[in-house]
C-alpha positions in Angstrom: -5.3 -9.4 -5.5 -8.3 -10.5 -7.4 -6.4 -13.4 -8.9 -5.0 -14.7 -5.7 -5.6 -18.3 -5.1 -6.6 -18.2 -1.5 -7.5 -15.9 1.4 -4.0 -15.7 2.8 -2.6 -14.7 -0.6 -5.2 -11.9 -0.9 -4.4 -10.8 2.6 -0.7 -10.8 2.0 -1.1 -8.8 -1.3 -3.2 -6.2 0.5 -0.7 -5.9 3.3 2.2 -5.4 0.8 0.2 -2.8 -1.1 -0.7 -1.0 2.1 3.0 -1.0 3.3 4.1 0.4 -0.1 1.6 3.3 0.3 2.6 4.0 3.9 6.3 4.2 2.9 5.4 6.4 0.0 3.4 8.8 2.2 6.1 8.9 4.9 8.6 10.0 2.2 6.1 12.5 0.8 5.4 13.9 4.3 9.1 14.3 5.0 9.5 16.3 1.8 6.6 18.5 2.6 4.3 17.1 -0.1 0.7 16.3 0.3 -0.2 12.7 1.2 -1.8 10.5 -1.5 -4.3 7.6 -1.3 -4.5 4.6 -3.7 -7.1 5.1 -6.4 
């Protein structure tokens, strides 16, 4: 995100990253595993 050329690119990268972590945590929750946060 730091190297994005404009505000929209940074926003889009952040949304994609967040969506990835949401999907990961949904799968972890369904398997009874603890949720994780990005570091």
